[in-house]
SEKE-224316 format. One line per field, with one value per residue: residue number from 1; residue in one letter; x negated, y negated, z negated of N, C-alpha, C in turn. Coordinates in steps of 0.02 Angstrom, whole numbers, m for minus. Layout:
! SEKE-224316
num	[NUM:...] $
residu	[A:...] $
n_u	[X:...] $
n_v	[Y:...] $
n_w	[Z:...] $
ca_u	[X:...] $
ca_v	[Y:...] $
ca_w	[Z:...] $
c_u	[X:...] $
c_v	[Y:...] $
c_w	[Z:...] $
This chain:
! SEKE-224316
num	[1:2:3:4:5:6:7:8:9:10:11:12:13:14:15:16:17:18:19:20:21:22:23:24:25:26:27:28:29:30:31:32:33:34:35:36:37:38:39:40:41:42:43:44:45:46:47:48:49:50:51:52:53:54:55:56:57:58:59:60:61:62:63:64:65:66:67:68:69:70:71:72:73:74:75:76:77:78:79:80:81:82:83:84:85:86:87:88:89:90:91:92:93:94:95:96:97:98:99:100:101:102:103:104:105:106:107:108:109:110:111:112:113:114:115:116:117:118:119:120:121:122:123:124:125:126:127:128:129:130:131:132:133:134:135:136:137:138:139:140:141:142:143:144:145:146:147:148:149:150:151:152:153:154:155:156:157:158:159:160:161:162:163:164:165:166:167:168:169:170:171:172:173:174:175:176:177:178:179:180:181:182:183:184:185:186:187:188:189:190:191:192:193:194:195:196:197:198:199:200:201:202:203:204:205:206:207:208:209:210:211:212:213:214:215:216:217:218:219:220:221:222:223:224:225:226:227:228:229:230:231:232:233:234:235:236:237:238:239:240:241:242:243:244:245:246:247:248:249:250:251:252:253:254:255:256:257:258:259] $
residu	[M:D:G:T:T:L:T:R:V:I:E:T:L:I:L:P:P:G:G:L:I:L:L:G:V:L:G:L:I:M:A:R:G:L:T:A:A:V:G:R:G:I:L:L:L:M:L:V:L:L:Y:L:L:S:I:P:V:T:A:S:L:L:A:R:T:L:Q:Y:Y:P:P:Q:T:P:T:E:L:E:S:A:G:A:G:A:I:V:V:L:A:G:G:Q:R:A:Y:A:P:E:Y:G:G:A:T:V:S:A:R:T:L:E:R:V:R:F:A:G:R:I:H:R:V:T:G:L:P:I:L:A:S:G:G:W:V:L:S:D:G:V:P:E:A:K:H:L:A:A:V:L:K:T:D:F:G:I:A:P:I:W:T:E:T:A:S:Q:T:T:R:E:N:A:R:H:S:A:G:I:L:A:E:H:S:V:D:A:I:V:L:V:T:D:A:G:H:M:P:R:A:V:R:A:F:R:E:T:G:L:R:V:T:P:A:P:T:A:H:Y:A:E:S:V:H:P:L:S:L:D:S:W:L:P:S:G:E:A:S:S:A:V:R:F:F:L:R:E:M:L:G:S:I:W:Y:R:Y:G:K:N:T:T:S] $
n_u	[m899:m746:m696:m598:m607:m717:m687:m605:m679:m794:m686:m681:m774:m820:m706:m618:m588:m699:m786:m838:m888:m1013:m1079:m1070:m1187:m1279:m1315:m1347:m1446:m1576:m1576:m1690:m1873:m1932:m1839:m1722:m1675:m1588:m1515:m1449:m1365:m1306:m1210:m1125:m1033:m999:m906:m839:m821:m697:m609:m547:m506:m406:m276:m155:m132:m248:m192:m83:m140:m201:m94:m18:m94:m74:66:119:236:412:535:664:841:938:1064:1019:938:1005:1009:917:896:807:783:760:731:562:498:327:273:188:112:105:204:113:133:283:374:512:559:532:410:308:342:402:294:328:295:323:452:519:479:584:703:713:744:843:915:921:1010:1123:1163:1123:1149:1046:952:818:645:508:367:199:87:14:m50:m10:m68:72:78:155:203:191:310:396:430:449:573:654:717:787:885:937:952:988:1094:1066:1073:1023:842:699:553:360:219:71:m22:m149:m206:m155:m147:m165:m29:42:2:63:175:228:205:337:444:449:502:615:655:619:592:561:561:620:512:468:377:249:253:138:45:75:42:m81:6:82:11:m54:64:108:12:17:121:244:381:389:486:470:508:485:439:447:378:269:253:194:192:144:178:60:31:87:39:57:33:m110:m150:m232:m165:m106:m11:m70:m197:m178:m108:m191:m307:m240:m216:m363:m384:m312:m344:m469:m467:m392:m472:m584:m514:m472:m601:m669:m598:m612:m634:m565:m440] $
n_v	[441:376:230:205:331:299:189:246:333:225:163:290:309:205:144:199:344:386:261:285:428:414:353:396:497:413:392:498:540:449:442:522:521:396:306:322:249:161:251:312:211:183:271:242:142:162:274:157:70:195:216:69:65:140:86:46:m103:m182:m103:m223:m354:m331:m344:m459:m545:m510:m504:m597:m650:m667:m549:m512:m510:m404:m500:m623:m613:m620:m757:m766:m782:m684:m561:m448:m291:m245:m116:m39:86:214:321:498:656:784:909:996:1093:1118:1032:1084:1054:916:792:617:503:455:335:278:317:211:110:117:182:38:m47:m7:m33:m194:m168:m118:m256:m346:m287:m291:m232:m108:m92:24:68:124:252:308:519:662:843:913:815:699:570:456:361:395:486:424:345:465:483:373:412:525:541:439:394:296:179:65:106:70:129:107:181:177:115:115:42:m88:m221:m176:m110:m263:m306:m233:m198:m320:m323:m215:m304:m436:m364:m334:m493:m553:m632:m674:m630:m466:m452:m261:m185:m115:m231:m245:m247:m331:m489:m453:m396:m488:m587:m502:m499:m639:m675:m661:m744:m713:m764:m736:m655:m616:m467:m392:m231:m106:m149:m181:m190:m333:m381:m342:m254:m306:m262:m163:20:93:26:24:160:257:332:436:340:223:228:263:156:44:80:70:m76:m153:m93:m162:m267:m273:m253:m406:m428:m443:m436:m553:m637:m552:m549:m513:m388:m234:m153] $
n_w	[682:672:669:531:476:421:352:228:186:136:58:m49:m122:m191:m235:m412:m476:m376:m358:m505:m538:m448:m516:m637:m595:m571:m680:m760:m677:m711:m856:m915:m976:m975:m921:m964:m1085:m1002:m941:m1010:m1036:m925:m917:m1071:m950:m879:m924:m992:m920:m876:m950:m957:m829:m809:m916:m945:m981:m906:m757:m742:m767:m634:m584:m567:m496:m381:m347:m291:m218:m253:m315:m199:m172:m89:m46:m61:43:161:190:264:410:512:645:634:539:476:427:331:350:232:173:193:110:135:123:110:84:39:135:251:314:341:266:200:75:m75:m115:34:18:m72:m9:81:42:m26:125:200:84:136:270:254:184:282:418:479:656:607:625:615:565:581:590:590:570:523:469:526:662:673:684:546:545:637:548:442:518:526:408:372:449:448:300:269:356:432:587:731:757:773:835:770:807:854:755:631:552:420:503:623:605:605:730:822:819:815:965:1023:943:1019:1141:1112:1081:983:803:717:541:424:291:231:101:m7:m170:m218:m109:m29:m3:97:201:248:313:395:478:508:587:691:763:720:612:459:336:150:65:m35:m117:m247:m365:m489:m670:m735:m854:m1037:m1192:m1299:m1412:m1415:m1435:m1303:m1204:m1208:m1199:m1121:m944:m821:m711:m736:m706:m557:m517:m512:m439:m334:m300:m345:m203:m129:m167:m109:33:83:29:163:269:263:300:395:525:638:658:662:520] $
ca_u	[m877:m710:m667:m540:m635:m789:m643:m572:m765:m809:m657:m717:m842:m831:m626:m620:m630:m747:m863:m860:m933:m1061:m1113:m1111:m1219:m1347:m1341:m1396:m1520:m1598:m1570:m1745:m1909:m1950:m1773:m1691:m1624:m1551:m1474:m1382:m1320:m1268:m1153:m1111:m1045:m949:m850:m802:m743:m641:m574:m530:m484:m361:m246:m65:m154:m274:m153:m34:m167:m209:m14:m4:m144:m70:136:151:301:447:566:726:902:983:1109:976:893:1039:987:838:896:785:835:746:687:509:445:281:250:149:103:162:203:100:156:338:410:606:603:512:342:266:390:378:270:371:284:371:518:537:530:644:753:734:758:885:992:934:1029:1170:1228:1118:1161:989:886:776:572:501:313:152:56:m32:m39:m50:m50:101:62:223:159:208:362:433:458:506:626:718:731:834:949:973:957:1038:1122:1060:1037:979:795:647:477:302:192:m4:m53:m174:m208:m107:m155:m115:47:78:m4:82:249:251:245:392:527:445:551:698:669:633:502:596:570:604:457:468:309:234:230:61:16:119:9:m90:38:122:m32:m49:94:95:m61:26:170:300:425:392:521:427:538:423:484:415:354:215:249:154:155:150:178:m3:26:104:m20:43:m18:m203:m165:m258:m115:m114:m1:m108:m242:m151:m88:m270:m338:m208:m235:m394:m391:m271:m396:m552:m424:m356:m566:m597:m450:m478:m666:m672:m538:m623:m633:m515:m465] $
ca_v	[442:319:173:212:385:241:152:283:357:177:171:345:266:113:151:240:388:391:230:296:478:405:299:465:533:403:393:581:546:404:479:579:512:295:260:370:215:152:310:323:119:151:312:227:99:211:263:78:80:261:174:0:63:184:81:m34:m190:m180:m111:m271:m397:m359:m377:m525:m563:m480:m495:m680:m644:m647:m493:m535:m455:m402:m529:m650:m618:m615:m807:m782:m807:m616:m528:m380:m292:m201:m68:m8:170:193:383:549:713:841:1004:991:1157:1120:1000:1113:1004:845:703:507:494:428:265:271:300:178:64:152:138:m55:m86:42:m84:m226:m157:m111:m299:m400:m267:m298:m173:m91:m55:84:65:170:289:398:586:718:906:920:815:686:491:426:302:482:518:356:330:525:499:334:429:597:559:331:344:201:187:79:95:53:141:104:266:181:70:154:m7:m156:m269:m161:m129:m297:m312:m173:m221:m381:m302:m205:m358:m453:m337:m363:m566:m556:m693:m683:m526:m457:m356:m223:m145:m151:m288:m271:m240:m371:m527:m435:m374:m535:m619:m481:m519:m705:m700:m625:m775:m694:m798:m676:m668:m557:m416:m339:m173:m78:m201:m172:m233:m398:m384:m264:m262:m308:m235:m93:73:141:m34:72:228:288:383:441:317:154:212:251:51:m7:114:18:m164:m136:m97:m222:m344:m252:m254:m449:m495:m397:m469:m650:m627:m488:m563:m475:m313:m180:m142] $
ca_w	[643:691:599:471:410:377:290:207:139:89:m3:m98:m151:m209:m297:m441:m491:m353:m395:m574:m550:m437:m567:m683:m593:m590:m742:m782:m661:m755:m938:m913:m975:m982:m914:m1042:m1110:m950:m916:m1044:m1048:m863:m915:m1072:m942:m829:m994:m1018:m887:m818:m982:m942:m734:m825:m936:m898:m973:m833:m698:m781:m765:m541:m544:m564:m451:m300:m315:m310:m192:m287:m294:m159:m152:m14:m21:m23:132:219:250:300:497:550:700:613:464:456:352:342:327:155:186:186:85:192:112:81:120:39:204:310:315:309:247:177:26:m112:m90:76:m6:m122:16:170:30:m14:207:182:69:166:326:251:182:332:473:542:627:570:657:562:585:555:660:529:573:459:484:574:721:668:673:485:587:659:466:418:538:507:357:384:499:409:221:245:403:488:669:768:740:844:797:800:796:867:714:607:492:409:527:690:614:643:826:892:797:886:1055:1021:896:1074:1212:1104:1068:911:804:656:524:342:305:185:70:m127:m202:m200:m17:42:36:162:269:257:331:477:512:520:619:751:765:669:569:388:239:117:46:m75:m172:m287:m403:m548:m738:m729:m915:m1041:m1258:m1327:m1489:m1409:m1425:m1226:m1172:m1207:m1179:m1020:m912:m721:m681:m762:m657:m492:m515:m536:m375:m258:m337:m326:m137:m99:m189:m68:86:65:60:216:304:268:316:466:567:711:662:646:468] $
c_u	[m828:m719:m666:m574:m678:m742:m628:m658:m791:m764:m657:m739:m853:m744:m651:m546:m682:m842:m900:m908:m1018:m1107:m1124:m1152:m1292:m1373:m1377:m1458:m1581:m1628:m1628:m1802:m1908:m1865:m1730:m1626:m1579:m1496:m1427:m1352:m1253:m1208:m1103:m1047:m967:m923:m811:m757:m702:m634:m527:m481:m403:m307:m185:m99:m209:m245:m131:m86:m196:m160:m2:m44:m113:14:180:216:336:514:639:805:929:1011:1070:940:936:1042:950:837:831:829:817:699:617:469:410:283:201:104:134:143:166:112:245:397:480:625:564:443:339:356:377:345:309:357:323:415:536:540:576:697:802:788:828:952:989:989:1075:1198:1201:1131:1098:960:826:683:565:404:262:129:m3:m28:m61:m63:m11:111:102:189:220:276:394:464:499:568:697:735:812:890:977:993:1006:1097:1117:1032:1058:909:766:577:398:252:94:m13:m81:m190:m154:m95:m146:m72:63:81:66:175:279:297:340:426:503:498:614:705:666:576:555:598:546:569:473:411:319:239:170:25:51:84:m26:m82:58:56:m46:m14:120:45:m33:113:214:337:431:438:489:483:536:492:423:345:315:249:196:144:169:147:79:m46:70:40:10:23:m81:m223:m178:m196:m144:m86:m4:m161:m214:m152:m156:m332:m297:m208:m286:m430:m355:m326:m459:m526:m426:m427:m573:m571:m454:m587:m681:m636:m540:m606:m566:m504:m366] $
c_v	[387:268:195:281:350:214:180:306:277:147:208:347:216:103:180:279:395:360:261:372:438:367:318:484:484:403:459:568:529:422:549:505:404:266:295:322:178:146:296:245:147:242:285:162:136:249:212:75:111:216:112:9:117:149:23:m83:m211:m166:m208:m330:m414:m367:m424:m573:m577:m511:m580:m660:m596:m605:m547:m492:m443:m480:m609:m671:m629:m701:m808:m790:m741:m598:m472:m363:m239:m177:m30:27:181:261:429:622:742:885:978:1023:1161:1074:1035:1076:956:789:631:549:464:361:225:270:259:109:80:141:83:m56:m58:m13:m152:m211:m152:m169:m330:m374:m280:m244:m166:m44:m40:77:110:232:316:463:611:786:939:890:738:609:472:362:371:479:481:348:406:505:420:351:475:581:481:346:302:219:112:89:108:74:135:123:228:160:139:113:m39:m199:m234:m148:m155:m320:m280:m172:m303:m386:m284:m284:m387:m434:m349:m428:m561:m579:m720:m590:m543:m430:m347:m213:m151:m212:m308:m279:m313:m440:m510:m407:m423:m572:m586:m497:m583:m710:m683:m691:m774:m755:m748:m700:m603:m544:m375:m304:m141:m117:m155:m212:m272:m418:m335:m279:m272:m292:m175:m25:94:101:m16:101:248:347:369:376:282:150:234:176:31:8:56:m23:m183:m150:m108:m276:m331:m288:m347:m488:m463:m448:m529:m674:m598:m512:m552:m430:m274:m139:m144] $
c_w	[682:616:574:442:373:340:207:134:113:30:m62:m124:m177:m264:m339:m412:m427:m355:m461:m590:m531:m461:m637:m666:m577:m658:m782:m739:m667:m820:m949:m940:m986:m958:m939:m1033:m1065:m931:m954:m1066:m973:m872:m994:m1054:m908:m891:m995:m961:m820:m882:m972:m882:m759:m877:m921:m915:m929:m774:m710:m746:m678:m556:m533:m542:m389:m273:m363:m254:m240:m270:m247:m168:m95:m13:m7:40:168:258:258:384:545:601:699:547:479:412:382:307:260:122:174:149:131:208:61:111:113:116:262:358:292:293:215:117:m42:m135:m42:79:m14:m60:65:108:21:56:185:158:98:220:337:240:236:408:511:591:611:606:574:591:531:594:628:552:553:530:573:639:725:642:601:518:601:593:444:455:532:450:328:414:467:348:220:268:407:529:677:718:770:784:839:762:818:816:652:530:485:480:602:668:639:703:861:882:821:943:1036:1011:983:1144:1166:1080:996:879:765:594:446:337:248:163:22:m97:m199:m132:19:48:110:210:272:303:402:502:520:566:681:775:731:649:521:318:199:70:m9:m127:m215:m351:m494:m596:m728:m823:m989:m1116:m1292:m1361:m1480:m1390:m1350:m1193:m1174:m1191:m1100:m997:m849:m710:m661:m707:m583:m464:m515:m460:m336:m265:m297:m241:m91:m99:m125:0:119:87:111:238:305:308:364:493:628:729:601:578:438] $
């Protein structure tokens, strides 16, 4: 099992809903005999956590801890002194028959759209970074570049197709940028992913101007019923933010590992 696969297995076992399912299974196993009270307690804990990790209030609180790079408009980024825009791939949609095969995920498309808007204002070239390959055998960066060219009419586009992690995004992108004498970039990724991405890119020696997109609302009305109702959107956001928190810890204390 390679490192990337192992990382995904660990994420599945720790992050919701996988971690909560395992907790529930443990509770069921223990809900017998002398351990019945402990088992029931674990099941109750699982239900409480399942609720808390599925509501907008929790998602907004987590967003506040990660989304500390402020939003920037393309006009504001004109004065950044960058030589290129780097946009990070954020996943593919493997089954997209209307596009004739795989295409970029909704998360990646948000990043692509913002990178395209920055390009139209600044005129900077775009580097698409992402090497994860799905069933069609095409790296994410290639799909990302195809969307920029076909749907947004943007070129030139450089592609980095070897990376499997954010740290590799940074390392391989830095090499390509050096070939074009670029040492300062505008970095485009999700607001919640930006802290980890900025750290990784700055470690390569690049000067980085963060251009976060796909912000999650950092405040919700505490008296609104919707703020306390579980939702798929909130659950997905919580999982994303928890993953980023774990990733940030890993990057901070595991500098010599690939992740």
